[in-house]
C-alpha positions in Angstrom: 60.5 64.9 3.3 60.7 69.1 3.6 59.0 71.4 2.3 59.8 73.2 -1.4 62.7 76.1 0.3 60.4 78.5 -2.8 57.4 77.7 -0.9 58.2 78.7 2.4 59.8 81.6 0.7 57.1 82.8 -0.2 55.1 81.3 2.9 57.2 83.6 5.1 56.3 86.2 2.6 53.0 86.3 2.1 52.1 86.0 5.9 54.2 87.4 7.9 57.7 85.7 9.7 54.7 84.2 12.1 52.4 83.4 10.6 54.5 81.3 8.5 56.2 79.5 10.6 52.5 78.4 11.8 51.4 77.3 8.7 55.0 75.5 7.9 55.1 73.9 11.9 51.4 72.0 10.5 52.4 71.0 7.4 54.6 68.5 9.0 51.3 67.9 11.6 49.3 65.1 11.4 46.3 66.0 9.5 42.4 64.9 11.2 40.7 61.5 9.9 37.0 62.3 9.0 34.7 61.6 7.1 30.7 62.8 5.4 28.1 59.4 5.5 25.1 59.0 3.3 22.7 60.4 4.7 20.3 58.2 2.4 22.3 54.5 4.3 23.4 55.5 7.7 23.2 57.2 10.4 26.7 58.3 12.9 25.4 55.8 15.8 24.8 52.6 13.5 28.8 52.2 11.6 30.4 50.5 14.1 34.0 51.0 12.4 34.5 54.5 13.1 35.6 55.7 16.7 33.1 59.5 15.8 35.4 62.3 17.8 33.0 64.9 16.9 31.3 66.6 13.9 32.6 69.1 10.7 31.1 71.8 11.7 30.0 73.0 8.4 29.1 69.6 7.1 25.8 68.3 8.8 26.7 64.5 7.8 31.3 65.3 8.3 32.2 63.5 11.6 36.4 63.6 12.3 36.8 60.4 13.6 39.9 59.5 16.9 42.3 57.2 14.6 42.3 55.7 10.8 40.8 52.4 11.1 41.0 50.1 8.1 38.5 51.5 5.9 39.7 48.5 2.9 37.9 46.0 5.7 35.2 48.1 6.6 31.7 46.2 4.6 30.2 50.1 5.1 32.5 51.9 3.9 31.9 48.9 0.2 28.0 49.6 0.6 29.2 53.5 -0.1 27.6 53.9 3.6 30.5 56.8 4.4 33.3 58.3 2.7 36.4 59.4 3.4 36.4 62.6 2.8 38.8 65.8 3.8 36.7 68.0 6.1 38.4 71.0 4.3 37.0 70.3 0.7 33.6 69.2 2.3 32.5 73.2 2.5 31.5 73.3 -0.4 28.2 71.9 0.3 27.9 74.6 2.8 28.2 77.4 0.2 25.0 75.5 -1.5 22.9 75.8 1.6 20.8 78.5 0.6 21.5 78.3 -3.3 18.6 75.5 -4.4 20.9 72.6 -4.4 17.6 70.1 -4.4 16.5 69.8 -7.7 19.4 72.0 -9.4 20.9 70.9 -12.2 25.0 71.0 -10.9 27.5 70.6 -12.8 30.8 69.5 -11.5 33.8 70.2 -13.6 37.2 68.4 -12.1 34.9 65.7 -10.3 37.4 63.2 -9.8 38.0 60.9 -7.5 34.1 61.7 -6.3 33.9 63.2 -2.9 32.8 66.3 -4.0 30.2 65.0 -6.8 28.9 62.5 -4.2 27.8 65.2 -1.8 26.8 67.1 -4.6 24.5 63.9 -5.1 23.2 64.5 -2.2 22.1 68.2 -2.1 20.4 67.1 -5.5 17.8 64.8 -5.3 15.9 62.7 -7.1 14.6 65.8 -9.0 18.0 66.8 -9.8 21.2 65.9 -11.5 25.1 66.0 -11.3 27.4 65.7 -14.8 30.5 64.5 -13.1 33.4 65.2 -15.6 36.7 64.0 -15.3 39.6 63.8 -18.4 41.2 61.0 -17.4 39.8 58.0 -18.2 42.2 56.0 -15.5 40.2 58.7 -12.8 36.6 59.2 -14.4 36.3 55.0 -13.8 37.1 55.0 -9.9 34.8 58.4 -10.2 32.4 55.7 -11.8 32.8 53.3 -8.9 32.6 55.9 -6.1 28.7 57.2 -8.1 27.8 53.2 -7.8 28.8 52.8 -4.6 27.0 56.3 -3.5 23.4 55.4 -5.3 21.8 58.1 -5.6 21.1 57.5 -9.1 21.2 60.7 -10.0 25.0 61.2 -11.6 26.1 61.5 -15.6 30.2 60.6 -15.5 31.3 62.7 -18.8 34.5 62.4 -19.9 35.8 64.8 -22.5 37.5 68.2 -22.1 35.6 71.5 -20.5 35.2 72.7 -23.4 32.9 70.5 -24.4 30.3 70.4 -21.7 30.7 74.2 -22.0 29.1 73.7 -25.7 26.0 73.5 -23.1 25.7 76.4 -23.0 23.6 78.1 -20.0 23.1 74.3 -19.5 23.8 74.1 -15.1 21.9 75.9 -12.2 25.4 75.2 -10.6 28.8 75.0 -11.7 31.7 73.3 -9.3 34.8 74.3 -10.5 37.4 72.0 -7.7 40.4 73.0 -10.2 43.7 70.3 -10.9 46.2 73.0 -8.8 49.5 72.6 -7.0 48.9 70.3 -3.7 50.5 73.0 -1.6 47.7 71.9 0.7 47.9 68.3 0.9 51.6 68.5 1.7 50.7 67.2 5.0 49.3 64.5 3.9 51.1 63.9 0.6 55.3 63.3 0.5 54.8 63.5 -3.9 52.8 66.6 -3.5 55.9 68.1 -2.0 57.6 66.0 -4.5 56.7 67.5 -7.4 55.9 71.0 -6.9 58.2 73.9 -8.5 57.0 77.3 -9.2 56.7 76.7 -12.8 53.8 73.7 -12.7 52.7 76.8 -10.5 51.9 78.7 -13.3 51.5 76.0 -15.7 48.3 75.2 -13.2 47.4 79.3 -13.4 46.7 79.9 -16.6 45.1 76.1 -16.8 42.7 77.1 -14.6 41.7 80.3 -16.1 41.1 77.9 -19.6 38.3 76.1 -17.1 36.9 78.9 -15.8 35.8 80.4 -18.9 34.5 77.0 -19.9 32.7 76.4 -16.8 30.6 80.0 -17.1 29.5 78.9 -20.6 27.9 76.8 -19.1 26.3 78.5 -16.0 22.8 79.7 -16.5 21.9 84.0 -15.8 21.4 83.1 -12.5 23.3 80.4 -11.9 26.1 80.0 -9.5 29.8 79.3 -9.5 31.2 77.9 -7.3 35.7 77.6 -7.5 38.2 76.0 -5.9 41.5 74.5 -4.8 43.6 72.9 -1.8 45.9 75.0 -2.9 47.4 78.2 -0.8 49.3 80.4 -3.3 47.6 83.8 -4.8 47.9 83.2 -8.3 45.6 79.8 -8.0 43.3 80.9 -5.9 42.6 84.7 -5.4 44.7 85.5 -8.9 42.1 83.0 -10.9 39.2 85.2 -10.3 41.2 88.7 -10.8 41.5 86.7 -13.8 37.9 85.6 -14.4 36.6 89.1 -13.3 38.6 91.3 -15.5 36.7 89.6 -19.1 33.3 88.8 -17.7 32.8 92.2 -15.9 29.6 93.2 -14.4 28.0 89.5 -15.9 29.9 88.5 -12.1 27.3 89.1 -9.6 26.9 88.2 -5.5 26.0 85.1 -3.8 23.6 85.4 -1.0 25.6 85.9 2.3 27.3 83.2 3.7 27.2 82.3 7.3 30.8 81.9 9.4 31.4 81.3 12.4 34.3 82.8 13.8 35.5 79.1 15.8 36.1 77.5 13.0 38.6 79.3 12.4 38.1 79.8 8.6 39.4 83.2 6.6 37.0 85.5 4.5 37.8 87.8 1.9 36.3 88.6 -1.1 37.7 89.2 -4.3 35.4 92.1 -6.4 31.8 89.8 -6.3 33.1 86.4 -5.1 33.2 85.3 -1.4 36.2 83.8 -0.5 36.9 81.2 2.3 40.5 80.0 2.7 41.6 77.9 5.5 44.9 77.0 6.5 45.6 73.8 8.7 47.1 75.9 11.8 43.7 77.7 12.1 41.0 75.2 10.5 40.4 71.2 11.6 41.0 70.4 7.8 43.4 70.7 5.2 44.1 73.7 3.2 42.2 74.2 0.4 40.7 78.2 -0.9 36.8 77.9 -2.1 35.3 81.5 -3.7 31.6 82.1 -4.7 29.3 84.0 -7.3 26.5 84.2 -8.9 26.2 84.9 -13.0 23.9 88.2 -13.8 20.4 87.6 -14.5 21.5 90.6 -17.2 23.8 88.2 -18.4 22.2 87.0 -21.3 23.2 84.1 -23.8 19.9 81.5 -24.2 20.0 77.4 -23.2 22.3 76.1 -26.1 22.8 71.7 -26.8 24.9 70.7 -28.9 23.3 68.7 -31.5 23.3 64.7 -31.0 26.0 63.0 -32.4 25.1 59.0 -32.1 21.8 58.0 -30.9 22.4 56.0 -27.2 19.0 54.7 -25.7 16.9 52.2 -27.3 13.4 51.4 -26.1 12.5 48.5 -23.7 9.4 46.9 -24.4 6.8 46.7 -21.6 7.2 43.1 -20.6 10.6 44.6 -19.5 9.4 47.7 -18.3 7.3 45.9 -15.7 10.3 43.4 -14.8 12.5 46.8 -14.4 9.8 48.3 -12.6 9.5 45.6 -9.6 13.4 45.8 -8.9 12.6 49.7 -7.7 10.9 51.1 -5.2 9.1 54.2 -6.5 8.9 52.6 -11.1 6.6 55.8 -11.5 9.2 58.0 -11.3 11.9 56.4 -13.5 12.4 56.0 -17.1 13.6 52.7 -18.1 15.9 52.1 -21.5 18.9 50.0 -22.6 22.7 51.7 -23.7 24.0 49.0 -25.5 23.4 44.9 -23.9 22.9 46.9 -20.5 19.5 48.3 -18.9 19.6 51.3 -17.3 16.4 53.4 -15.0 16.6 57.1 -14.5 14.6 59.5 -12.4 12.2 61.0 -15.1 12.8 64.8 -13.9 16.5 64.8 -16.0 15.7 61.4 -18.4 16.5 64.0 -21.4 19.4 65.8 -20.2 21.1 62.3 -19.7 19.5 61.5 -23.5 21.3 65.4 -24.6 24.9 64.4 -22.7 24.5 60.7 -23.9 24.3 61.7 -27.5 26.6 64.4 -27.5 29.1 63.6 -25.3 31.5 60.0 -24.3 29.2 59.3 -20.9 30.5 56.1 -19.5 28.0 55.2 -16.7 24.7 57.6 -15.8 21.0 56.5 -13.6 21.2 53.1 -12.3 22.9 49.9 -14.6 20.3 47.4 -14.0 21.1 44.2 -15.6 19.9 42.6 -18.7 17.5 40.6 -18.8 16.7 36.6 -20.1 13.3 35.2 -20.9 11.6 37.2 -18.9 13.8 37.9 -15.4 16.1 40.7 -14.6 19.9 38.9 -14.1 21.0 42.8 -12.0 23.6 44.5 -12.8 25.9 44.9 -9.5 25.2 48.7 -9.5 21.6 47.8 -8.9 22.6 46.5 -5.1 23.7 49.7 -3.9 21.1 51.7 -5.2 19.0 53.8 -2.4 15.9 53.7 -4.0 15.8 49.3 -5.2 13.0 47.5 -4.3 13.6 45.3 -1.5 11.3 43.0 -2.2 12.1 42.4 -5.6 15.1 39.1 -4.2 15.2 37.5 -0.9 18.0 39.1 0.4 20.4 37.2 2.4 22.6 38.7 5.2 26.0 38.4 5.7 28.4 38.1 9.1 31.8 40.0 9.6 34.3 37.2 7.9 31.8 36.3 5.3 31.2 40.0 4.1 34.6 40.2 3.9 35.1 37.1 1.5 31.9 38.4 -0.3 34.1 41.5 -1.0 37.1 39.8 -1.6 35.0 37.4 -4.4 36.0 34.4 -3.2 33.4 31.2 -2.7 31.0 32.1 0.5 28.5 29.3 2.3 25.5 28.8 0.3 23.1 27.7 3.6 21.5 31.3 4.8 21.1 32.0 0.8 17.6 31.0 -1.3 18.1 29.2 -4.1 18.4 31.8 -6.9 19.4 35.0 -7.2 20.3 37.4 -3.5 20.7 40.4 -2.6 24.0 40.1 -0.2 23.8 42.2 3.0 26.1 42.8 5.6 24.1 45.3 8.8 21.4 45.5 5.9 23.7 47.0 4.0 23.8 46.2 0.8 27.0 44.8 -1.0 25.8 43.4 -4.8 24.6 40.0 -5.4 25.0 36.3 -5.7 23.6 33.4 -6.8 22.9 30.2 -5.4 22.2 27.1 -7.8 21.9 24.0 -5.0 24.9 23.6 -2.4 27.3 25.9 -5.0 27.1 30.2 -4.8 28.0 32.5 -7.8 30.0 35.4 -6.8 28.5 38.5 -8.3 31.1 40.5 -7.3 32.6 42.9 -9.9 36.4 41.8 -9.9 36.5 45.7 -10.7 35.5 46.1 -6.6 37.3 43.1 -4.8 39.1 43.2 -1.9 43.0 42.4 -2.8 45.0 43.0 0.4 44.4 40.2 3.3 
């Protein structure tokens, strides 16, 4: 599909003929393939399906691949050992390198499908919390699946209007807005983005971004960091959004710390008031079209932390025997707290458990912490999510290692051989990375892999 004529016209006007034509030519080229490796689960050399071609220079865990492998048939992909994430978008982690992300409370306000959410979760660590919001329930379900597989146990997934999170005033150390946009930066890899583009859609997106930024600013505490990003080139949705925000936020917006960017990266750096801005053009940088900006909320901005009133009681206590059974499944039980939500038992890191409770009592939270499962006659029937948790205690259950073909049968939720499995519940692994659970009953094996995640392609 050809590039939209009005888009080409604007690009040539904004960048000049030579630069504009270079950008348009790049958008008709082949995009690079990149992944971000889960530091809690893998190292680059231990992922045989990935042919690493080089490092993403602005992301410690990011790597370019020599070719696009069939990710669907790689057990390491299903184990959450890496996330297929476009290289430019990994830059948001670089923006937070000196922002105190470890142990922070981070709001990812437009989070699906989860690439940036999982990056923030790795940065925040066990003492931090990432609240990942997606207004579309279908996309929120995909986000929750990706959060489960990443396995950090420090994310709460919400699905609500941004204003409801804005009501958690001055609550977050970092707020990230990856705003819904016209998607011009995706023209190289997505014909649908080209087909849906229009000047009217650009204006509609810009208006929506203004509303989201207001709620993001309310949720950010004084001294906190705001990261704004889009995957589009046009000024109305990028610098224009920042200018309109500065018109009402004024001196509440303060400069962030200096962000080191090397010339070799090909990033166009700029400023809009107190915001530092970063543009990725695919003819300059090795990645797709992307725009990012960062600033702080002034310590003089005022406003006290406010938590909305609870609307419901969500968490139920777990009795002492139940806590004892759950504790043996995690490596650091003293850092965890446990509770029951509906008919499922969950674990959360204690450092942010009160925050998760407050969110759950006021907002639609569809997933948080680690779903552990249900206890029957004093024994835990584990939830599939528990297998992915990087804090799982492997001594709690026998481990069954499956080879490549047998691992794919498990991931298709097909029958697997009983040989190599102990009687009862087993943690199913491939190359030492957990995929889920299976229960052997004599010569029969009950495959406990969830239907929603199973491989359907043959």
